C-alpha positions as CSV (number, residue, x, y, z in Angstrom):
1,M,127.7,158.3,79.3
2,D,128.2,158.2,83.2
3,R,130.1,160.1,86.0
4,A,133.5,158.4,84.8
5,Y,133.5,160.2,81.5
6,H,133.0,163.7,82.8
7,S,136.4,165.2,81.7
8,N,136.7,168.7,79.9
9,A,138.4,167.1,76.5
10,L,135.3,164.7,76.1
11,R,133.0,167.6,76.8
12,A,134.7,169.3,74.3
13,T,134.8,167.0,71.6
14,L,130.9,166.3,71.9
15,A,130.5,170.2,71.8
16,A,132.7,170.5,68.4
17,K,130.5,167.8,67.0
18,G,127.3,169.5,67.9
19,I,126.2,167.1,70.7
20,V,124.8,168.2,74.0
21,P,126.8,166.4,76.6
22,V,124.5,164.3,78.9
23,I,127.0,163.5,81.7
24,P,126.5,164.4,85.3
25,P,129.6,165.9,87.2
26,Q,131.5,164.1,89.9
27,A,130.8,165.0,93.2
28,N,134.1,165.6,93.8
29,R,134.9,168.3,90.6
30,L,136.2,171.5,91.8
31,E,134.1,173.5,89.1
32,I,130.4,173.8,89.2
33,M,128.9,172.2,86.1
34,L,125.4,172.2,85.7
35,D,123.5,169.2,84.4
36,D,120.2,168.6,82.9
37,K,118.3,165.7,84.9
38,A,115.3,165.3,82.4
39,P,117.7,164.1,79.1
40,Y,119.9,162.2,81.7
41,Q,116.7,160.0,82.8
42,Q,115.5,159.3,79.3
43,R,119.3,158.1,78.5
44,T,119.0,156.0,81.4
45,Q,115.5,154.5,80.3
46,V,116.9,153.6,76.7
47,E,119.8,151.9,78.4
48,R,117.4,149.6,80.6
49,L,115.2,148.5,77.7
50,F,118.3,147.7,75.6
51,T,119.4,145.8,78.8
52,K,115.8,143.9,79.0
53,I,116.0,142.9,75.2
54,K,119.4,141.5,75.4
55,L,118.1,138.9,77.9
56,F,116.3,137.2,74.8
57,R,119.3,134.9,73.7
58,I,118.4,135.0,69.8
59,V,118.6,138.7,70.2
60,A,121.8,139.0,72.1
61,T,123.7,136.6,69.9
62,R,122.5,137.7,66.8
63,D,122.0,134.0,65.3
64,E,120.1,135.5,62.4
65,K,121.7,136.7,59.4
66,L,118.9,138.6,57.6
67,T,118.0,142.0,58.9
68,A,114.7,141.7,58.6
69,T,114.5,138.3,60.5
70,F,116.6,139.9,63.4
71,F,114.6,142.9,63.5
72,G,111.2,140.5,63.6
73,F,112.7,139.0,66.7
74,V,113.5,142.3,68.2
75,I,109.7,143.4,67.9
76,L,109.1,140.0,69.3
77,A,111.4,140.7,72.5
78,L,109.7,144.4,72.8
79,T,106.3,142.6,72.8
80,V,106.9,140.4,75.3
81,I,108.4,142.9,77.3
82,L,105.4,145.5,77.0
83,L,103.0,142.4,78.0
84,R,105.0,141.6,81.3
């Protein structure tokens, strides 16, 4: 989640479900909240990877009906991204 979703209510909901929030606080927040930068950077890397995968039309539109075929195209897209 991004800085826009840093409310106390959302943090409490995540904590109740046993999820550690990885949301950086906004600069204008009155109470100081510490955040761990490493998980936030990892989350960003995963989001960027999904963005790169969605550049492949067949993956973005999910044209394939069978899960195995769709997964094959995801693997193919990841291979192309890795070879670039």
